[in-house]
Structures are given as structure tokens and as C-alpha cells.
N, C-alpha and C positions, 0 to 999 in steps of 0.2 A: 504493499499501499503505500503510494507517494504522502510523502509531508505536505502540509497544507502551505500553501504559500505566504510569505510574510508580508505580500504586497495588496493590498486591496483592490479589488477589480477598478473602483474609482479612481483609485492612484495610478494604475495601468492607462486608464482611458485617459486621463488628463496628462500623462507621460506623452502617450502618443500623438494627443491633441497638440502639446507642445511642440513635438518634435516636426510635424505637418505644418503648423503656422510657420518653421524657421525652414525650414528645406532651402538648399541654395545657399541660405547664410551663414549655419553653423553645422556645425558635424555632431554624428552622434557621441561622440566622446564628451564633446562641449555640453551638450544637452544633457547626457546624464551625470557630467561631475557635478552640474546645479542642482540635481534631485538626489545626489549623492547613492547612485546607483551604476551597476556596471554597463557599460556601451555595448557590451553583447547584450546583456538582459533586455535594454532597449531597444535594439536591432531587432531581437526576435519578437518580442512584444509589437513592432511596427510592423513587423512582416505577418503573424498572425493577423492583424487588423486589416492589413492590406489583402491577404486571403478570405478573410471571411466578406470584406466588405466585395470584393470580383466575383464572389461566388455567388452573390445574393441575385443574380439575373442580370448583372451589368451587362456581361459578355456572352452573345450569342454565340450556341455552339459547342461551348461545354470547355474553356479554361486554356492552361497555360501549353496542355500537351497537344489539343487540335489545333494552335497558335502554331506551336514549334514544328508541326509535320505540312502546315501551309506555309510558312517561312523557308523549310526546306526545298518543298517542292517550287515555292519560287525563285530561290536560289538557284537549283539546278536548272531551271527552265532560262533562266539567266547566262548563266555559264555555255548553255547549250547555244544561245543567239549569240553570243560573243565568237566563241569557237567559231561558228559558222560565219559570221561575217569578217572573220579576220583571214587574210590572204597570207601565205608566207612569206616572212619578213617587214609584218607590220605589229609586231609583237614588240616587248623592249628591247632597245638596241636598234629600232628600224631594220635596214638591211641583213640581220643574222649578225649583228655585233661589228660590221665593218664599215667604217669610214665610207661613206661614198662620195666620190669625186666627179664632178663636171666638168668636161673641157670648155674652154669658151672661145670662140672663134672671131 
């Protein structure tokens, strides 16, 4: 049996709200130090809160695994498109890595 948390659900919610209000301006570590908690604890609470928020019906189609599959398929499609459009010598280095000199007349 797991031991009960020493932090109340209200404290957790307030900590997550504080982090979300300061995203981009402060780090997990700075927010956590203000609250006298470990930054990894705060990070875990934020991940849990984001997981519950996104599974509440915000995403259509079912979540991270579906999105990952969609992104992998799109990536493969784009790689095929680039490979098909590229002729020999058009990759990095231009002419197969050789310098191209053109004589002037």
C-alpha cells in the first residue's frame, strides 16, 4: 500500500496553476524552489495535469499514440517526396561534393 502524499490536492493544483501562468518566463526549478518542493515533483504534477486535460476530449482520435503514428506517416511521405524530387548531385555538396567550374568565353 502506497503512503499518502504529504501535499494536498489543492496545493498540487495551485502549484500547477502557478507553473502554467509562468510558462516561458520561469523554469520548473525556480517555481519549485518558491514552493519548497523538488522540481521533478512539480514536473510530474504538471505532466499529470496535462494528461488529464488532454484526455478530457480535447483531442479527437485518441491521444499521443495516434498523433505519433500520424506524424511518422507524414514524415515518411515527406521523405519520399524529397527523395523523388532530388536528382543525382542535388543533395548536400551540390555536384557530388566536387566544385563546379565553368569556363568563360
